[in-house]
N, C-alpha and C positions, 0 to 999 in steps of 0.2 A: 529504366529507372529501377534501382534496387531498393526494396523495402526491407529494413531490418526487422526481423521477427525472431521470437524465442519459442522453442517448443516447451510444452508443459510436461511435468512429471508428477505422477501421483505418489505421495508418501504418507506415512503415518507419523504424526508428531504428538507426543503425549496422549496416545490412544485416540487421536482424532485424525480423520482423513484430511489431507491438505493437498494443494497443488503448489508446485514451485516452478520457477522459470529456469531453463537450462541455457548456459552460454552457447553461442554459436561460433565463437572464436576464442583462441587462447589468450591468457592474460587476465588480470583482475578487472572486474567490472563493478564499481561502487553502486551504480544504479540497480543492478540485479541483486547485489548484496542487501541493499536497503529494502527493495521490494520483497525479496524472499524472507527477510527477517519479519516484516510486517505480515506477510501471508502466513507464515508459520504460527505467529502469535494470534492470528485471526483478526487483526486490526483492519486489514483491507481484504477485499475479495475480488477475484477476477470477474469480468462481465461474463454472463452465461454464454455469449457467442464465442468467447475465447475458450471457455471450458469445452464447449461442443466441438470446436474445430481443433482443439489441442495446441493452439498457437496464439501467442499474444504479440502484437506489433509493438514497436518502440513507442508509437503514439499511445497505445493502450496503457503501457507501463508508465509513461510520463504523465498522462492524464490522471491515472490512479494516484500516483504519488503527489501530484499537484493538488488534487481535490482533498487528499488527506491533510496536507500541510495547511491549506486554507481553512478546513474545518477545525483543525487543532488551534490555529491562531484565533479563530472566532470564539471557540470554547474558552480559551485563556482570557480573551478580552471580557467575555461575559462573566467569568469567575472573578476577575479583578473588579468589575463594576459592582457585582454583588457584595464583595468584601468591602468596598468603599461605602456602599449604601448601609451596610451593617454597622460600620464604624460611625457614620454620620448620625444614624438613628440612636447611637449611644448604647448599643447592645453588646 
């Protein structure tokens, strides 16, 4: 069984050290593009075990992105509920 994994690379982005994921095959990879954009912005962080080993599995990447999507959706629902409460209270 072959496990897809991505090597990590240390980079500096806006004077901050960051880790990005490297492709292991040619061609565009939207999953890595999304993950790297969020990693560079500091929105998500790789687990310490990935940083120590210098490798992130496809499961690590998908879980990170899934957790971020769920958190963002929850934050948006909470913000919408607060806005509704604010209007109902007449403020």
